[in-house]
Steps between C-alpha positions, in 0.01 A plus 500: 500500500806288468801611707716581191801594711484188717467306168831661395676358808331169463613479136859564609477227756373259234797562270673168479826646615351664811587202715864551416496873570742602776346590824585869454295513184205337662531750782485787246188345350343479847572871560317584177218262579450659851487849352241406230284321758512798742415739216194294396379388836505853651406711196168585658601488864265491797762576760785742540743202501356382169548850355863495625559165331354619172681832518842337564457239229383765255795728580747212466355398159483854364847602618760502218797457742752288307775516756349292782546122434151443634315777315209402275708601195786274602271218595344513158836516332623203698191300408507625138158663524376816337439737792296741299271225382437386859437859610246551217320172583482600875369845416239349262396248759466769773295721272270209428434447867370843578254744353587873467270596790630228735862586399461859612320400817755224581801734445350771715432245783852356477666842514287600789569171681873521447506860627288424805644154575154341491472127457193483272486658164182329380155649533 
C-alpha cells in the first residue's frame, strides 16, 4: 500500500512555493511528517519502544488541544490542512493493516507489555 500520509508531506514539499517557505514553516511540516511516520511505522509494533512511539503519535494526532502552538490541530491550521480528513485517512489506513482477530490480540499484548514493562509485544 502506498504511504498516503507520507505522500501528503511529499506533495507539500513539491509545491513550487515550498522552497521560499520560512524555516519555521518547514519545521512545522517536519513535526507533522515525523508524527505520521511514527504512527505508520509502529502501528503493529514488535517492541515496547515501538508501541510507545505509536501510542505517543496517535495521542498527539487525536488530541484536539488548540491552545498549544505545536498541537496537531495548530500544526494543521498553520499548514492549512484539514485535520479531520488526516485523522480519517490514518484510521482507515490503520484498520486496513490489521484483521479483527489480530487487532484484539495486538491490543491485549500492548496493554500487558505496557503494564509489565516488557520489551517484546509480538508473539
